[in-house]
ZAMARGU-4260 file (C-alpha; in steps of 0.2 Angstrom, whole numbers, plus 5000, padded with zeros to 4 digits):
<rodrens>
0) 4912/5039/5094 | 4895/5030/5097 | 4898/5020/5081 | 4915/5014/5087 | 4908/5009/5103
5) 4894/4999/5095 | 4906/4990/5083 | 4917/4986/5098 | 4903/4978/5107 | 4898/4968/5092
10) 4916/4963/5089 | 4917/4958/5108 | 4902/4947/5107 | 4909/4938/5091 | 4926/4936/5099
15) 4918/4928/5115 | 4912/4914/5104 | 4929/4910/5096 | 4946/4907/5104 | 4962/4916/5099
20) 4968/4899/5091 | 4953/4901/5079 | 4957/4919/5075 | 4974/4919/5065 | 4988/4932/5069
25) 4991/4944/5054 | 5007/4950/5048 | 5005/4963/5035 | 5021/4969/5025 | 5020/4984/5013
30) 5035/4989/5001 | 5037/5007/4996 | 5038/5010/4977 | 5042/4992/4971 | 5037/4988/4953
35) 5029/4973/4946 | 5045/4968/4937 | 5057/4969/4952 | 5054/4952/4962 | 5060/4936/4955
40) 5043/4928/4956 | 5037/4942/4945 | 5050/4941/4931 | 5064/4951/4940 | 5075/4946/4954
45) 5091/4937/4949 | 5089/4941/4930 | 5090/4959/4935 | 5105/4957/4945 | 5096/4957/4962
50) 5091/4940/4968 | 5075/4940/4980 | 5075/4922/4986 | 5065/4925/5002 | 5051/4934/4994
55) 5051/4921/4979 | 5049/4907/4992 | 5034/4917/5000 | 5026/4918/4983 | 5028/4899/4980
60) 5021/4895/4998 | 5006/4907/4997 | 4994/4914/4984 | 5003/4926/4972 | 4992/4938/4963
65) 4996/4943/4945 | 4983/4956/4944 | 4985/4964/4961 | 4979/4982/4960 | 4983/4998/4970
70) 4982/5017/4968 | 4995/5028/4960 | 5004/5034/4975 | 5010/5031/4993 | 4997/5040/5003
75) 4982/5035/4991 | 4986/5016/4993 | 4989/5017/5011 | 4973/5026/5014 | 4964/5013/5003
80) 4972/4998/5012 | 4968/5005/5029 | 4950/5010/5026 | 4944/4998/5012 | 4938/5013/5003
85) 4945/5023/4988 | 4957/5036/4995 | 4947/5050/4987 | 4934/5047/5000 | 4945/5052/5014
90) 4953/5067/5004 | 4970/5057/5002 | 4970/5054/4984 | 4987/5063/4982 | 5004/5059/4990
95) 5004/5071/5005 | 5018/5083/5007 | 5020/5096/5021 | 5010/5112/5018 | 4993/5102/5013
100) 4980/5102/5027 | 4974/5084/5022 | 4975/5071/5035 | 4967/5054/5040 | 4951/5059/5049
105) 4946/5053/5066 | 4930/5048/5059 | 4938/5035/5047 | 4937/5017/5053 | 4953/5008/5050
110) 4958/4990/5048 | 4967/4991/5064 | 4952/4997/5073 | 4942/4983/5065 | 4954/4970/5072
115) 4956/4979/5089 | 4937/4977/5091 | 4938/4958/5090 | 4952/4957/5102 | 4968/4959/5092
120) 4984/4966/5099 | 4990/4978/5086 | 5006/4987/5081 | 5013/4998/5067 | 5031/4999/5062
125) 5038/5010/5048 | 5031/5023/5036 | 5014/5030/5039 | 5011/5044/5027 | 4993/5047/5031
130) 4995/5064/5040 | 5005/5071/5054 | 4990/5077/5065 | 4988/5068/5081 | 4971/5061/5076
135) 4979/5054/5061 | 4994/5045/5069 | 4994/5026/5070 | 4992/5024/5089 | 4976/5035/5088
140) 4969/5025/5073 | 4968/5008/5081 | 4986/5003/5084 | 4992/5000/5102 | 5010/5005/5097
145) 5019/5014/5083 | 5037/5017/5078 | 5043/5024/5062 | 5042/5039/5051 | 5026/5049/5049
150) 5029/5056/5032 | 5038/5051/5016 | 5054/5041/5015 | 5063/5054/5006 | 5061/5067/5019
155) 5079/5062/5025 | 5085/5070/5009 | 5076/5087/5012 | 5088/5094/5025 | 5102/5093/5011
160) 5092/5104/5000 | 5087/5116/5014 | 5106/5117/5018 | 5111/5121/5000 | 5097/5135/5000
165) 5105/5142/5015 | 5089/5139/5025 | 5089/5133/5043 | 5073/5123/5046 | 5064/5125/5062
170) 5061/5111/5074 | 5044/5107/5067 | 5051/5107/5049 | 5064/5094/5053 | 5061/5075/5049
175) 5060/5063/5064 | 5058/5045/5069 | 5043/5044/5080 | 5036/5033/5093 | 5018/5033/5100
180) 5007/5023/5112 | 4988/5022/5112 | 4980/5030/5127 | 4996/5037/5134 | 5001/5051/5123
185) 4990/5061/5111 | 5004/5064/5099 | 5018/5053/5094 | 5035/5059/5102 | 5051/5062/5091
190) 5064/5049/5095 | 5078/5056/5085 | 5081/5066/5069 | 5078/5056/5052 | 5094/5060/5043
195) 5102/5051/5028 | 5112/5041/5040 | 5096/5036/5049 | 5088/5032/5032 | 5102/5019/5029
200) 5097/5008/5044 | 5079/5012/5048 | 5073/4996/5040 | 5085/4986/5050 | 5078/4993/5066
205) 5060/4990/5060 | 5065/4972/5057 | 5073/4970/5074 | 5057/4977/5082 | 5046/4966/5072
210) 5056/4950/5077 | 5055/4956/5095 | 5036/4959/5094 | 5032/4943/5086 | 5042/4933/5099
215) 5033/4942/5113 | 5016/4941/5106 | 5018/4923/5101 | 5018/4919/5120 | 5002/4929/5123
220) 4984/4923/5124 | 4977/4935/5110 | 4980/4935/5092 | 4991/4950/5085 | 4991/4961/5070
225) 5008/4968/5065 | 5009/4980/5050 | 5026/4983/5044 | 5028/4997/5031 | 5045/4996/5024
230) 5054/5011/5017 | 5062/5001/5003 | 5065/5003/4989 | 5059/5021/4989 | 5072/5035/4985
235) 5085/5038/4992 | 5091/5020/4992 | 5105/5021/5004 | 5107/5004/5012 | 5115/4998/5027
240) 5133/4993/5026 | 5129/4975/5024 | 5120/4978/5007 | 5131/4991/4999 | 5136/4984/4982
245) 5127/4968/4985 | 5118/4968/4968 | 5126/4970/4951 | 5114/4985/4946 | 5118/4998/4959
250) 5109/5006/4973 | 5091/5001/4968 | 5096/4983/4967 | 5105/4984/4984 | 5089/4991/4992
255) 5078/4977/4985 | 5090/4964/4991 | 5090/4972/5008 | 5071/4972/5008 | 5070/4954/5003
260) 5082/4950/5018 | 5072/4960/5030 | 5056/4952/5025 | 5064/4935/5027 | 5069/4939/5045
265) 5051/4942/5049 | 5046/4926/5041 | 5059/4917/5050 | 5053/4924/5067 | 5035/4918/5063
270) 5042/4900/5059 | 5054/4900/5074 | 5040/4904/5086 | 5030/4889/5079 | 5015/4900/5074
275) 5017/4899/5055 | 5001/4888/5053 | 4991/4901/5064 | 4997/4917/5055 | 4991/4925/5039
280) 5005/4934/5030 | 5001/4948/5017 | 5015/4956/5007 | 5012/4969/4994 | 5019/4985/4986
285) 5010/5002/4988 | 5012/5007/4970 | 5023/5005/4954 | 5041/5011/4953 | 5047/5028/4953
290) 5059/5026/4938 | 5060/5041/4926 | 5063/5054/4939 | 5076/5046/4949 | 5086/5035/4937
295) 5095/5024/4941 | 5087/5024/4958 | 5071/5016/4952 | 5063/5000/4947 | 5054/4991/4934
300) 5035/4990/4930 | 5038/4974/4921 | 5028/4972/4905 | 5017/4986/4909 | 5018/5005/4905
305) 5018/5017/4919 | 5025/5022/4936 | 5022/5030/4952 | 5010/5045/4950 | 5003/5040/4933
310) 4986/5031/4930 | 4994/5018/4918 | 4994/5000/4922 | 5012/4999/4928 | 5007/5012/4941
315) 4993/5003/4949 | 4998/4984/4946 | 5011/4978/4957 | 5017/4963/4968 | 5004/4956/4980
320) 5003/4939/4989 | 4995/4931/5004 | 5000/4915/5014 | 4989/4905/5026 | 4996/4887/5028
325) 4982/4874/5027 | 4969/4887/5023 | 4974/4896/5007 | 4980/4885/4993 | 4997/4890/4986
330) 4999/4895/4968 | 4995/4910/4957 | 4980/4918/4951 | 4976/4931/4938 | 4959/4936/4947
335) 4958/4954/4951 | 4962/4959/4969 | 4963/4977/4976 | 4972/4983/4991 | 4955/4989/4997
340) 4949/4971/4997 | 4960/4966/5012 | 4950/4974/5025 | 4933/4967/5021 | 4941/4950/5018
345) 4950/4950/5034 | 4935/4956/5043 | 4925/4940/5036 | 4940/4929/5041 | 4941/4934/5059
350) 4923/4939/5063 | 4925/4958/5062 | 4912/4971/5056 | 4914/4983/5042 | 4905/5000/5044
355) 4887/5002/5036 | 4886/5021/5037 | 4897/5025/5022 | 4902/5018/5005 | 4914/5003/5006
360) 4924/5000/4990 | 4933/4984/4995 | 4926/4967/4992 | 4926/4952/5003 | 4936/4939/4994
365) 4937/4926/5007 | 4927/4913/4998 | 4939/4914/4983 | 4955/4914/4994 | 4948/4899/5004
370) 4944/4889/4988 | 4925/4890/4990 | 4924/4898/4973 | 4935/4898/4958 | 4935/4917/4954
375) 4938/4934/4961 | 4923/4944/4966 | 4931/4960/4958 | 4930/4965/4940 | 4933/4984/4940
380) 4943/4997/4948 | 4943/5016/4947 | 4959/5026/4947 | 4959/5044/4954 | 4973/5057/4953
385) 4968/5071/4965 | 4950/5076/4963 | 4950/5069/4945 | 4942/5052/4939 | 4956/5048/4927
390) 4954/5029/4922 | 4943/5014/4924 | 4949/4996/4924 | 4935/4984/4918 | 4940/4966/4916
395) 4954/4966/4904 | 4951/4983/4897 | 4959/4999/4903 | 4949/5015/4899 | 4956/5033/4901
400) 4945/5048/4903 | 4961/5058/4904 | 4978/5054/4897 | 4996/5056/4904 | 5009/5063/4893
405) 5027/5062/4898 | 5037/5078/4896 | 5055/5080/4889 | 5066/5067/4881 | 5080/5055/4886
410) 5086/5059/4904 | 5075/5074/4905 | 5059/5064/4902 | 5048/5066/4916 | 5035/5053/4921
415) 5023/5049/4935 | 5019/5064/4946 | 5029/5076/4935 | 5020/5071/4919 | 5006/5081/4910
420) 4988/5076/4910 | 4977/5081/4896 | 4958/5080/4895 | 4950/5069/4881 | 4937/5077/4869
425) 4922/5067/4874 | 4929/5049/4870 | 4941/5039/4880 | 4956/5029/4875 | 4953/5010/4878
430) 4967/4997/4879 | 4965/4978/4880 | 4978/4975/4894 | 4979/4956/4891 | 4982/4958/4872
435) 4992/4974/4874 | 5001/4976/4891 | 5011/4991/4885 | 4995/5000/4880 | 5001/5005/4863
440) 4985/5002/4853 | 4969/5012/4856 | 4954/5000/4853 | 4941/5013/4858 | 4933/5012/4840
445) 4932/4993/4837 | 4928/4990/4855 | 4916/5005/4858 | 4904/4993/4866 | 4915/4994/4882
450) 4908/5011/4885 | 4892/5004/4891 | 4901/4993/4904 | 4913/5006/4912 | 4899/5019/4912
455) 4890/5007/4924 | 4905/5007/4935 | 4906/5026/4935 | 4887/5029/4938 | 4888/5017/4953
460) 4902/5027/4961 | 4894/5044/4957 | 4878/5038/4965 | 4887/5035/4982 | 4892/5053/4982
465) 4875/5060/4984 | 4874/5055/5002 | 4893/5055/5005 | 4902/5069/4996 | 4921/5068/4995
470) 4932/5080/5005 | 4943/5091/4995 | 4959/5082/4989 | 4977/5088/4993 | 4981/5104/4984
475) 4996/5116/4982 | 4992/5124/4966 | 4974/5129/4964 | 4969/5144/4976
</rodrens>
């Protein structure tokens, strides 16, 4: 608590020296399980039967990252984005399901708290998935208001399975749409049950609320931070009536087109209010697609191997872009940018402060984004699955300390979270991603010199654990 008060005082002093005009608004949008190869600007879109004109336009007007890196699942990437730290540091390195005690701790310092401390009005709309405990909920983690679903998008489907099993869920076991206000209620209150019918229209309501919020905040004297966590295109992809049958490829395409449309409505709201030049827009996906388990209700990882839950490149490399007219030059860049980098980068841009009492894995990329240097400050990234350090990305090499083996064949082939992991016998598998994006040729022998480089990355990480050990990851198997 004392640390938060100190950071707030420092932020207040900084904000007193700058006007709201100098501190840009921030609209941050996150898709759910969209793959690298789904948007038109990333090689998908219309050629895959699902045009994405609004997001393609955003990509052309902003900086499009072709090497945007995340974590292998919904919860891990959300935790990393919100804290600027590897998700394993907060015990959130696996997608949370009911039954695990893991939750975003009150002691974590979030992106919203950082922005709140320098005078931002803050709001969260959509999927949270960082724990259902009151301390973990958005309105108790720096957001003034919250509306959406606290857990996973597919919880609307669970009631169907329970009914088939002849099980009547208790009130606490049901899925709901929630609403919370900072300082007014300790816990969010359920607004209505999150059913399959509700799943069809939840993103439409998120969009309506986002448009209303932008219109109201644009008239205010303080900058605002709006985080919109879309539920699309996560399974089950039941769309609103307007988008049923819209694509030529089925329900996944319909869902991506609706995601594109809703994102466009938010962008229009920013433009209509005349605040486009004063607003940073971030748009990203939380991880690669969920494709083998829910075919044809899944997307494409483009030229890369992998999907949600695996450690392969296609799981952690996805769509990411940022727009700030007049400040960030439009174009595309193949420099590495991690979801963790947003928090320290935004802190630098708005005069916020990052904590100094814990390891921070995100890197300030503001000089690169603003054109003051021609390269990214990141050259490595570690990938964790649960408590295991599974892979390391160093420059254009991907190194696996463990491997993921897909089980089954054809339609029974299981990938991502349902695949098997095997431990290597002392030597890693190494792939040159630039030369071999499908990761088909292990170059661990001819490129054995890479060991010296990725071991430095691992040793630097391990050194941080001596004073800051990780909490246990989520677990439903090891007792």
